[in-house]
C-alpha positions in Angstrom: 121.5 96.8 122.2 124.0 99.5 121.3 127.6 98.8 120.2 130.3 101.3 119.4 132.5 99.2 117.2 131.9 96.3 114.8 134.5 94.2 116.7 132.3 94.4 119.8 130.0 92.0 117.9 132.6 89.3 117.4 132.0 86.4 119.8 129.2 85.5 122.2 127.5 83.6 119.4 124.3 81.6 120.1 124.4 78.0 121.2 121.4 76.3 119.6 119.9 73.1 121.0 119.1 70.9 117.9 115.6 69.4 118.1 115.9 65.6 118.8 112.8 65.1 116.7 114.9 66.1 113.7 118.3 64.4 114.4 116.6 61.3 115.8 119.4 60.4 118.2 118.2 58.6 121.2 119.7 59.8 124.5 121.7 62.7 122.8 121.6 66.4 123.5 123.1 68.0 120.3 124.0 71.6 120.1 125.2 73.9 117.4 127.6 76.7 118.2 126.5 79.4 115.6 129.7 81.0 114.6 127.9 82.1 111.5 126.4 84.8 113.6 129.7 86.8 113.9 129.4 90.2 112.1 131.4 89.2 108.9 129.7 85.8 108.9 132.1 83.2 110.1 134.1 81.6 112.8 137.2 83.4 111.3 136.1 86.7 112.5 137.4 85.7 116.0 140.7 84.8 114.4 141.1 88.0 112.4 140.5 90.1 115.5 142.9 88.2 117.5 145.6 88.3 114.8 145.2 92.1 114.3 144.3 93.4 117.7 147.8 94.1 118.9 149.3 94.8 115.4 146.9 97.0 113.4 148.0 100.3 114.7 151.7 99.5 114.0 151.0 98.1 110.6 149.1 101.3 109.6 151.8 103.5 111.1 154.5 101.7 109.2 152.5 101.9 105.9 152.5 98.1 105.6 149.9 95.8 103.9 148.7 92.5 105.2 149.5 89.3 103.3 147.9 86.1 104.2 147.1 82.6 103.0 143.4 82.5 102.9 140.7 81.1 100.6 137.8 83.1 101.9 136.6 83.8 105.4 139.9 84.8 107.0 140.7 87.0 104.0 137.2 88.6 104.2 137.5 89.4 107.9 141.1 90.7 107.5 140.2 92.9 104.6 137.2 94.5 106.4 139.2 95.1 109.6 142.2 96.4 107.5 140.0 98.6 105.3 138.7 100.4 108.3 142.2 101.4 109.2 143.3 102.1 105.6 145.4 98.9 105.4 145.3 96.7 102.3 145.4 92.9 101.9 147.1 90.6 99.5 145.5 87.1 99.7 147.7 84.3 98.4 145.8 81.0 97.8 145.3 78.0 95.6 141.9 77.1 97.1 139.3 79.8 95.9 137.1 77.6 93.9 133.8 79.3 94.7 132.8 82.2 92.6 130.8 84.1 95.2 133.8 84.0 97.5 136.2 85.4 95.0 133.8 88.0 93.9 133.2 89.3 97.4 136.9 89.6 98.1 137.4 91.5 95.0 134.4 93.8 95.8 136.0 94.5 99.1 139.3 95.5 97.4 141.4 92.4 98.1 144.4 91.7 95.9 144.1 88.1 95.1 147.1 86.0 94.1 145.9 82.6 92.8 148.3 79.7 92.5 147.8 76.6 90.4 145.5 74.7 92.9 142.2 75.8 91.1 142.2 72.2 89.9 140.6 69.9 92.5 143.4 67.4 92.3 146.5 68.9 93.9 149.7 68.6 91.8 152.8 67.6 94.0 155.0 68.9 91.1 153.4 72.4 90.8 154.7 75.6 92.4 151.8 75.4 94.8 153.5 76.3 98.1 151.6 79.3 99.4 153.9 79.8 102.3 156.9 79.9 100.0 155.2 82.4 97.8 154.5 84.7 100.8 158.0 84.4 102.0 159.4 85.2 98.6 157.1 88.2 98.3 158.1 89.6 101.7 161.8 89.0 100.9 161.4 91.0 97.6 159.9 93.9 99.4 161.4 94.1 103.0 159.1 95.9 105.4 156.2 96.2 103.0 154.0 93.4 104.4 152.8 92.1 107.7 152.0 88.4 107.7 149.5 87.3 110.4 150.1 83.7 109.5 146.8 82.0 110.5 148.1 78.5 109.8 151.0 78.8 112.4 150.1 81.6 114.8 149.1 80.4 118.2 146.7 83.4 118.6 144.4 81.5 116.3 144.1 78.8 119.0 144.0 81.3 121.8 141.0 83.1 120.2 139.0 80.1 120.6 140.3 79.1 124.0 139.3 82.4 125.4 136.1 82.7 123.3 134.4 79.8 121.7 135.3 77.2 124.3 134.7 79.4 127.2 131.3 80.5 125.8 130.1 76.8 125.2 131.0 75.9 128.8 129.4 78.9 130.2 126.1 78.5 128.2 125.8 74.9 128.9 126.5 75.3 132.6 123.8 78.1 132.7 121.3 75.4 131.5 122.5 73.0 134.3 124.5 70.8 131.9 127.8 69.9 133.6 129.3 67.7 131.0 130.4 67.9 127.4 131.2 64.5 125.8 131.9 65.5 122.1 133.0 68.5 120.1 132.8 68.1 116.3 134.3 70.6 113.9 135.9 71.1 110.4 139.7 71.1 110.0 141.2 74.0 108.1 143.8 75.7 110.2 142.5 73.6 113.1 142.5 76.6 115.4 138.8 76.5 116.2 138.7 72.8 117.2 142.1 73.0 119.0 141.3 76.2 121.0 137.7 75.2 121.8 138.5 71.7 122.8 141.6 72.7 124.9 139.4 75.0 127.0 136.5 72.5 127.3 138.9 69.7 128.5 139.8 71.9 131.5 136.2 71.5 132.7 135.3 68.3 130.9 138.4 66.0 130.8 136.4 63.2 129.1 135.7 65.3 126.1 136.3 63.6 122.8 137.3 65.8 119.8 136.2 64.8 116.3 137.9 66.6 113.4 136.2 66.6 110.0 138.0 66.7 106.6 136.9 66.0 103.0 137.6 62.7 101.3 140.9 62.7 99.4 139.6 63.2 95.8 136.8 65.7 96.8 136.5 69.3 97.8 134.4 71.0 100.5 135.1 74.7 100.8 136.5 75.7 104.2 138.2 72.4 105.2 141.0 70.4 103.9 141.1 66.9 102.4 142.5 64.0 104.4 145.8 64.2 102.3 146.2 68.0 102.8 146.6 68.4 106.5 150.4 67.9 106.4 151.0 71.5 105.5 148.9 73.0 108.3 151.4 74.2 110.9 148.9 74.1 113.8 147.7 70.6 113.0 148.4 68.0 115.7 146.9 64.6 114.6 147.3 63.2 118.1 145.0 66.0 119.5 142.0 64.4 118.0 140.2 61.3 119.1 139.0 60.6 115.6 139.3 62.4 112.2 136.4 61.6 109.9 136.4 62.1 106.1 133.1 63.3 104.6 132.3 63.6 100.8 130.7 66.6 99.3 127.4 64.7 98.6 126.9 63.9 102.3 128.0 67.4 103.3 125.4 69.0 101.0 122.6 66.6 102.2 123.5 67.6 105.8 123.6 71.3 104.9 120.0 71.0 103.6 119.0 69.2 106.7 120.4 72.0 108.9 118.4 74.5 106.9 115.1 72.7 106.6 115.2 70.8 110.0 116.4 73.6 112.3 116.4 76.8 110.3 120.2 77.0 110.4 121.5 78.5 107.1 125.0 77.1 107.3 127.6 76.4 104.7 128.8 73.0 103.5 131.7 72.8 106.0 129.1 72.9 108.8 127.0 70.3 106.8 130.1 68.1 106.9 130.5 68.5 110.6 126.8 67.7 111.2 127.1 64.7 109.1 130.2 63.5 111.0 128.5 64.2 114.3 125.4 62.0 113.3 127.7 59.2 112.1 129.8 59.4 115.4 126.8 59.5 117.8 124.8 56.9 116.0 127.8 54.5 116.2 128.0 54.8 120.0 127.6 51.5 121.9 125.9 51.5 125.1 129.2 51.1 127.0 130.3 54.5 125.8 127.1 56.3 127.0 127.1 58.0 130.4 125.0 56.3 133.1 123.7 59.5 134.5 122.2 61.4 131.6 122.3 62.0 127.9 125.4 62.2 125.7 126.1 65.9 125.2 127.7 66.9 121.9 128.5 70.3 120.2 128.9 71.0 116.5 130.8 74.1 115.3 128.7 75.9 112.6 131.4 78.0 111.0 129.7 80.1 108.3 126.6 80.8 106.3 125.0 79.1 103.3 124.6 82.0 100.9 128.2 82.2 99.6 128.1 78.6 98.4 125.1 78.4 96.1 127.2 78.0 93.0 129.2 75.2 94.7 125.9 73.3 95.6 124.4 74.0 92.2 127.4 72.5 90.4 127.1 69.3 92.5 123.4 69.1 92.9 121.8 70.8 89.8 118.6 68.9 90.5 118.0 71.0 93.6 117.8 74.1 91.3 115.5 72.5 88.7 118.3 71.1 86.6 119.2 67.6 85.6 119.9 65.0 88.2 123.6 64.9 89.3 125.9 62.4 87.9 126.0 59.2 90.0 129.3 58.5 91.6 131.4 55.9 90.0 130.8 52.4 91.3 133.7 50.1 92.3 133.0 48.0 89.3 133.1 50.9 87.0 136.4 52.1 88.4 137.9 48.7 88.1 136.8 48.4 84.4 138.8 51.5 83.5 142.0 50.7 81.5 145.0 52.1 83.5 147.8 52.7 81.1 151.4 52.8 82.5 153.5 55.7 81.3 155.3 53.4 78.9 152.0 52.1 77.5 150.7 55.6 76.9 153.9 56.7 75.1 153.7 53.6 72.9 150.0 53.9 72.1 150.4 57.7 71.4 153.0 56.9 68.7 150.8 54.4 66.9 147.2 55.6 67.5 145.4 59.0 67.4 144.7 59.5 71.0 143.0 62.5 72.7 145.1 63.0 75.9 143.3 65.3 78.4 145.3 66.9 81.3 142.9 67.9 84.1 145.3 70.1 86.1 145.3 73.8 86.5 146.8 76.0 83.7 150.0 76.9 85.5 150.9 73.3 86.3 150.1 72.3 82.8 152.4 75.0 81.3 155.3 73.9 83.6 155.2 70.4 82.1 152.7 67.9 80.5 152.5 64.8 78.5 153.4 65.8 74.9 150.3 66.6 72.9 147.9 66.7 75.8 145.2 69.3 75.8 144.4 71.1 79.1 140.9 71.1 80.5 140.8 72.0 84.2 138.6 69.4 86.1 135.8 71.8 87.0 135.5 72.9 83.3 135.7 69.3 82.2 132.9 68.4 84.5 130.6 70.9 82.8 131.7 69.9 79.4 130.9 66.1 80.0 127.6 67.1 81.6 126.3 69.4 78.8 127.9 68.1 75.5 130.2 65.8 73.6 133.7 67.4 74.1 135.8 64.9 72.1 135.6 63.0 68.8 133.9 59.7 69.6 136.1 57.8 67.2 139.4 58.5 69.1 140.4 56.9 72.4 140.5 59.3 75.3 143.1 59.2 78.1 142.7 61.3 81.1 145.7 62.5 83.1 145.8 64.1 86.5 148.6 64.4 89.2 148.5 61.0 90.6 145.8 59.2 88.7 142.7 59.2 91.0 140.7 62.0 89.6 141.5 60.8 86.0 139.7 57.5 86.8 136.5 59.4 87.7 136.6 61.2 84.4 137.2 58.0 82.5 134.2 56.4 84.1 132.0 59.4 83.0 133.4 59.3 79.5 132.8 55.5 79.2 129.2 56.0 80.3 128.8 58.4 77.4 130.2 55.9 75.0 133.9 56.9 74.7 136.8 54.4 74.7 138.3 56.1 77.8 141.3 55.2 80.0 143.5 56.9 82.6 147.3 57.3 83.1 148.1 55.1 86.0 150.0 57.2 88.6 149.3 60.4 86.7 151.9 63.0 85.7 154.0 62.1 88.7 154.5 58.5 87.3 155.2 59.9 83.8 157.9 62.3 85.2 159.4 59.5 87.4 159.6 57.2 84.4 161.9 59.8 82.7 159.6 60.3 79.7 159.7 63.6 77.8 157.8 66.6 79.0 156.3 69.3 76.8 156.2 72.9 78.2 154.0 75.8 77.5 
């Protein structure tokens, strides 16, 4: 089939029936909306087209550049569309933690401004507010930038109302399916789930919408954690019937199942959504099942597998011929970690030779840290604990993160390796609130 412009390929993506012999759900028809088949590879292609359709000619005529908060797929689509019109892109983010994604954006000529959130434990005290940085940048250069604002722009939702939701209803109706019971999708900007579900509810008022996030101390590229949704302008918690948190291990397992069970090469966000769909549908009691046919559910497959190989390899080296992944800390191991109060850490640091390890990003560390602490960002520290002995074994080690949760995990790993390890209870926030001295630089 002939097309005259790449944007003509955006939308009308396939709706794949997932084989019940693979998912094993009795009385369930499960479908995958393959947004990965959009031309730039993701669900965000629809959003980028919607955000720029009425603006790009003016942006080009005014000599402006695009500026956007994006960690990958939206930036990629905006950059390609902008490049075709001679319009540049500055992507401001604290969330590009996957090397292939960063490399592709740079290859395409994107200017990337990375804020301190490279650490997987967000720091409430760091200058991490992407929206504020964008606003300041635009104020310093009036008229130089156009901000599509995917996190607040209603066109994000409208793209999926007019496209994704309409297509799902149309394609199911063409197969004689007159009911959709569940829609499951990851929550980033929330535009895809809100727009798709809003359209489907006009035809299927009984639709239940399941949003998927990562667990609070984990990271799955493309979606936010259960504690990060507060800064998404389009997010409406009351819109969702349920919001499920999925950890990266379950997301990766489900990603592999999509690939090997159905031939769907999807990224880990889609894996998380598939895992959440299975959990939701397995938990259904008989009273929630329709009397006149199977439960009908749709999962949004938002992008492809290939950009996330390094992410998966880091968490599951065994899949690539490496060592088995480190087992998750058990509740007993977490309970056994000494949790030092700020006063206890300050007192011990005066009388003992401690190694204090700050796991935050470099910028947050430079702004202020526990005096004498060394800075090892959490992803680097993971590798060091996996492949070597990073600290003198004869000295106690105290791990420090923003609020204390991630530090506990590292303390467990260090204790397994024979270290006398503890964590700072409440993290740097507790240290700051206790009025104890900071060290800068």
